[in-house]
C-alpha positions in Angstrom: 41.3 -40.1 -67.5 41.4 -40.0 -71.2 44.9 -40.4 -72.8 46.5 -37.5 -74.1 46.1 -37.0 -77.9 49.0 -38.0 -80.0 50.7 -35.2 -82.0 49.0 -34.8 -85.5 50.8 -35.7 -88.5 51.2 -32.7 -91.3 48.6 -34.6 -93.2 46.1 -34.6 -90.4 46.8 -31.0 -89.7 46.2 -30.1 -93.2 42.9 -32.2 -93.1 41.6 -30.0 -90.3 42.2 -26.6 -92.1 38.9 -25.0 -93.1 38.1 -25.9 -96.7 38.7 -23.3 -99.4 35.5 -24.6 -101.1 33.4 -23.3 -98.2 31.6 -19.8 -98.5 29.7 -17.9 -95.7 26.8 -15.9 -96.9 24.2 -13.8 -95.2 20.6 -15.1 -95.6 17.4 -12.7 -96.4 16.5 -13.3 -92.8 19.9 -11.8 -91.6 21.2 -15.2 -90.4 24.4 -16.9 -91.7 24.5 -20.0 -94.1 27.5 -22.0 -95.4 27.7 -23.1 -99.0 30.0 -26.1 -99.9 31.0 -26.4 -103.4 32.1 -29.5 -105.2 32.9 -30.3 -108.8 30.7 -29.1 -111.6 27.4 -27.9 -110.2 27.3 -29.9 -106.9 26.7 -27.9 -103.8 25.3 -28.0 -100.2 24.0 -25.3 -98.2 23.9 -25.3 -94.4 22.0 -22.8 -92.1 23.7 -22.1 -88.9 20.2 -21.8 -87.6 19.6 -25.3 -86.6 23.0 -26.7 -88.0 20.7 -27.8 -90.9 21.6 -28.9 -94.3 18.9 -26.9 -96.5 20.1 -27.7 -99.9 21.8 -30.6 -101.6 22.5 -30.3 -105.5 23.9 -32.8 -107.9 26.2 -32.3 -110.9 23.3 -30.9 -113.0 22.4 -28.5 -110.3 19.2 -30.4 -109.5 18.0 -30.2 -106.0 17.9 -33.4 -104.1 16.2 -32.4 -100.9 12.9 -31.1 -100.1 12.3 -27.7 -98.4 8.7 -26.3 -98.1 7.9 -23.3 -100.0 6.3 -22.2 -96.7 9.2 -22.9 -94.5 10.4 -20.5 -91.8 14.1 -19.6 -91.8 14.5 -17.6 -88.8 13.9 -18.4 -85.0 12.0 -19.6 -83.2 10.5 -22.0 -85.5 12.3 -25.0 -87.0 13.1 -25.0 -90.8 10.6 -27.4 -92.5 12.7 -29.7 -94.8 16.3 -30.5 -95.7 17.9 -32.4 -92.9 17.0 -31.1 -89.3 18.9 -32.5 -86.4 16.6 -34.1 -83.8 18.3 -34.1 -80.5 18.1 -34.6 -77.5 14.8 -36.3 -78.4 12.8 -37.7 -81.4 9.1 -37.1 -80.9 7.5 -35.4 -78.1 8.1 -36.1 -74.5 8.0 -34.3 -71.2 8.9 -30.6 -71.2 11.0 -30.7 -74.4 9.8 -29.2 -77.6 9.1 -31.7 -80.3 12.2 -33.3 -81.9 14.3 -31.6 -79.2 16.0 -28.2 -79.4 19.1 -28.7 -81.5 17.1 -27.7 -84.8 16.1 -24.5 -83.3 19.4 -23.1 -82.0 22.2 -21.1 -83.6 25.3 -23.4 -84.2 28.8 -22.0 -84.6 31.7 -23.0 -86.9 34.0 -25.3 -84.9 37.4 -23.9 -85.6 39.4 -26.5 -83.6 37.6 -29.9 -84.0 39.1 -33.1 -82.9 40.6 -35.1 -85.9 38.4 -37.5 -87.8 39.8 -40.2 -90.0 41.1 -38.8 -93.2 39.0 -39.4 -96.3 40.7 -38.3 -99.5 37.4 -38.2 -101.3 36.1 -35.3 -99.2 37.0 -32.0 -100.7 34.6 -29.5 -99.1 33.6 -30.0 -95.4 32.8 -27.7 -92.4 32.7 -28.5 -88.7 29.8 -27.0 -86.3 29.4 -27.2 -82.7 26.4 -26.7 -80.3 26.7 -26.2 -76.6 23.7 -25.9 -74.3 22.4 -22.4 -73.3 21.4 -21.6 -69.7 17.8 -21.8 -71.0 18.5 -25.3 -72.4 19.9 -26.4 -69.2 16.6 -25.4 -67.6 14.6 -27.9 -69.7 17.3 -30.5 -70.3 19.8 -30.1 -67.3 22.9 -31.7 -68.9 26.1 -30.2 -70.3 27.2 -31.6 -73.7 29.2 -30.9 -76.8 27.7 -31.6 -80.1 30.1 -31.6 -83.0 28.8 -32.0 -86.5 30.9 -32.5 -89.7 29.0 -31.8 -93.0 31.0 -32.9 -96.1 30.7 -33.0 -99.8 32.4 -35.9 -101.4 34.1 -35.9 -104.9 31.2 -37.6 -106.6 28.7 -35.2 -105.0 27.9 -37.7 -102.0 26.9 -35.9 -98.8 27.8 -37.1 -95.4 27.0 -35.8 -91.8 29.0 -37.0 -88.8 27.7 -36.3 -85.3 29.7 -36.5 -82.3 28.0 -35.9 -78.8 30.1 -35.8 -75.6 28.7 -35.7 -72.0 30.5 -33.0 -70.4 28.6 -33.1 -67.1 30.9 -32.4 -64.0 28.6 -33.8 -61.5 29.0 -37.4 -62.5 25.5 -37.8 -64.1 24.9 -39.8 -67.3 22.3 -38.7 -69.7 20.1 -40.4 -72.3 18.7 -39.1 -75.5 17.0 -40.1 -78.7 18.2 -38.9 -82.2 17.4 -38.5 -85.7 18.6 -37.2 -89.0 15.2 -35.9 -90.2 16.0 -36.2 -93.9 13.5 -34.9 -96.4 14.2 -36.1 -99.9 12.8 -34.4 -103.2 10.7 -36.9 -105.2 8.8 -36.8 -108.4 5.6 -38.3 -107.1 5.2 -40.0 -103.8 2.9 -42.7 -105.4 5.7 -43.6 -107.8 8.3 -44.2 -105.3 9.3 -47.3 -103.3 11.6 -47.9 -100.6 13.8 -51.1 -100.5 15.8 -52.6 -97.7 13.3 -52.5 -95.0 11.3 -55.5 -95.9 10.6 -58.2 -93.2 11.6 -55.6 -90.6 9.6 -55.0 -87.4 8.4 -51.4 -87.0 6.4 -49.3 -84.6 3.4 -47.5 -86.2 3.1 -44.1 -84.6 -0.4 -43.6 -86.4 -1.5 -46.8 -84.5 -0.4 -45.8 -81.1 3.3 -47.2 -81.6 1.8 -50.6 -82.0 4.5 -53.1 -83.3 4.2 -54.9 -86.8 6.4 -56.7 -89.2 6.7 -55.3 -92.7 5.1 -57.7 -95.1 5.7 -56.3 -98.6 8.6 -56.9 -100.8 9.1 -52.8 -100.8 7.4 -50.0 -99.1 5.1 -48.1 -101.3 2.8 -45.0 -100.4 -0.8 -44.7 -100.8 -1.7 -42.8 -97.4 0.0 -41.3 -94.3 3.0 -43.2 -93.2 4.9 -42.7 -90.0 6.8 -45.7 -89.0 10.0 -46.5 -87.0 11.7 -49.5 -88.4 13.6 -51.3 -85.6 17.3 -52.6 -86.0 17.1 -51.5 -89.6 20.0 -52.4 -91.9 22.9 -50.1 -92.6 21.7 -49.3 -96.2 18.2 -48.2 -97.7 17.5 -47.4 -101.1 14.6 -45.1 -102.3 13.7 -45.7 -105.8 12.1 -42.7 -107.8 10.7 -44.3 -111.0 9.8 -41.0 -112.8 13.1 -39.4 -112.2 15.0 -42.6 -112.7 17.1 -41.8 -109.7 17.9 -43.8 -106.5 18.9 -42.4 -103.3 21.1 -44.7 -101.2 20.9 -43.8 -97.4 23.8 -45.4 -95.5 23.9 -45.1 -91.7 26.2 -45.8 -88.9 25.8 -45.8 -85.1 22.0 -45.4 -85.6 19.9 -48.7 -85.2 16.5 -47.4 -86.4 15.1 -45.9 -89.5 12.0 -43.6 -89.6 9.9 -43.3 -92.7 7.4 -40.5 -92.8 5.0 -38.7 -95.2 2.2 -36.8 -93.8 -0.3 -37.2 -96.9 -3.1 -34.8 -97.5 -4.9 -34.2 -94.3 -1.9 -33.7 -92.1 -0.2 -31.5 -94.7 -3.2 -29.1 -94.8 -3.0 -28.9 -90.9 0.7 -27.8 -91.0 1.1 -24.0 -91.5 4.7 -24.4 -92.6 3.8 -27.0 -95.3 2.1 -26.6 -98.8 -1.2 -28.5 -99.0 0.0 -30.6 -102.0 3.7 -30.6 -101.1 3.4 -34.2 -99.5 3.4 -35.4 -103.1 7.0 -34.4 -103.6 8.7 -35.4 -100.6 9.6 -38.4 -98.4 11.4 -38.7 -95.2 13.6 -41.7 -94.6 15.6 -40.9 -91.3 18.4 -42.8 -89.7 17.6 -42.7 -86.0 18.0 -44.1 -82.4 14.3 -44.1 -81.2 13.4 -47.4 -79.5 16.3 -47.5 -77.2 17.9 -44.1 -76.0 21.7 -43.7 -76.0 23.2 -43.3 -72.6 26.5 -41.5 -72.2 28.5 -41.4 -68.8 30.5 -38.3 -68.2 33.4 -38.0 -70.7 32.0 -40.6 -73.1 31.2 -39.7 -76.6 28.9 -41.2 -79.2 29.3 -41.0 -83.0 26.6 -41.4 -85.7 26.8 -41.0 -89.3 24.6 -40.4 -92.3 25.9 -40.9 -95.9 23.7 -40.0 -98.9 24.3 -40.6 -102.6 22.1 -40.3 -105.6 22.7 -42.6 -108.7 20.8 -42.8 -111.9 18.6 -45.9 -112.0 15.8 -47.5 -114.1 14.3 -50.8 -113.5 13.1 -51.0 -117.2 16.7 -50.8 -118.5 18.2 -52.9 -115.7 20.6 -50.2 -114.8 20.1 -50.8 -111.2 20.1 -54.0 -109.2 18.7 -52.9 -105.9 20.1 -55.9 -104.0 23.6 -54.9 -105.3 23.0 -51.5 -104.1 21.8 -52.5 -100.6 24.3 -55.5 -100.1 27.3 -54.7 -102.3 
């Protein structure tokens, strides 16, 4: 039996109050979204459909995430872009829909979340919760509580903290795979490089999940890429030369990292994706793919994604990627 929770301090209680920097808005499709506002023009938009971040803007109001111009924003299709939550599976297996059902469900605001460690840098945040419907239990017969905190930091950093608890009452454990399917907005995919995954082993989904070792000193893009990097480091950098911007992706509790760009042929085959939009997006996704996570009843897993965008230019030497990745 879990120990009773200790009484919260006034500081903790204050931290759990809904942020005054959160606004609820009706979308054109009649669904609700939440807007987190930070300093200057920083903002984050979250669709309650999918519990999905669909916009992340910096100080200058520039969009940092990619969302397709052809994306659907209402059930039953998932939203193409932003940060979909892939749970309880990543990929396609058995009778579950691709990438699981969490990204196709209506989440609710969690008014009474368990406390998270206090971070004074976080000014705007919201807590969401998803529980299985009767239809979900038919295709994945496990009871769970999925709590998600989305937070906008003082400097415009974005973080997503997921906590998944097994609430089965029949003593059964369950296993799942997971990914934060993060779509970054980039100037030109052929001008982008990813650092931090060199020398890593990966499974190549284009080649039947065959295992290889990354040979280059960075990942560059000249054709379709769909790879699962195994036991990836906690930080990965995406360097966009044209925009002179580097995204730093930090992950906790998620061993793998998926790198994906559909390129031209696959882009044309997707109805909710523009033919040429592959040039302006890149997915780098903290994930647990190779080895599923298993929870016994009462157990909880926690996985976190933190994103920051920093000005960078190799020409001027403003960014040393090794310092970003290992500092």
